[in-house]
N, C-alpha and C positions, 0 to 999 in steps of 0.2 A: 471675476474677482474685482471688487471695488475698493479702491484706496482713496484716502484723502491726502492730496499733495499740497504742501505749504511752501511758500517762499521763506527766506530767512526772517524777514520782518514778521510774517504771520506766525511762524514758529516762536519767535521771541515773545510775541504778545500772549500766545497760549501758555508758554512756559514761565512767563514773568521774568524773563532775562533780557538784557540788552542785546540788540542784534549784533553789535560788535563782539560781545562775548561769545556768541554762537559762532560767528565767522572765525575768530582767532583762536579760541581755546577749546570749545566743545567739539567743533568739527574735526580738529586735529587729534584729539585724544579720546573722546568718548563716542562721538557719532561717526560711524564707519560707512564709507562709500560702498554701495552695493547692498547694504543692510538698512541703514537709516536714511540715506539720501542717494540721489543719482543725478547725473548731468544729462538732461534730455538731448538727444541728437549729437552727443559728444561736445556740446558747447560749454561755455563758461558758467551759465546759469545753473544754480543748484535748486533742486526740489526735494524737500524732506518728506518722508513717508510717515505721517502722523501715527499710524497704528504701531509701527515698529519702535518709534521713539517713545511713545506712551508705555508700551509693554516693557521696555527695558528700564524706564524710569521706575515703574512699579516694582519690578523684580529687584532692582538695586535697593530701593527703600525698604522692602520687606526683609532683605538680608542684613542690611546695616542699620536700618532706621533713619538713614539719611538720603537726601536727593543728591545725585552726582554733581560735583562742581569742583 
């Protein structure tokens, strides 16, 4: 199984959000640990799973016509 893992800064660039927004708001309310991101080796660093983030963004926008924020 092949996944694309992104740092917070890389995810922010792809999503066109500020990295601080992802760290403070999205990570705590929209992006879920174990589904959208994980902490490799139990450390502090966070890696986002692009496929899961993209899939949920598309699902949400199809249901509401909006992108989560």
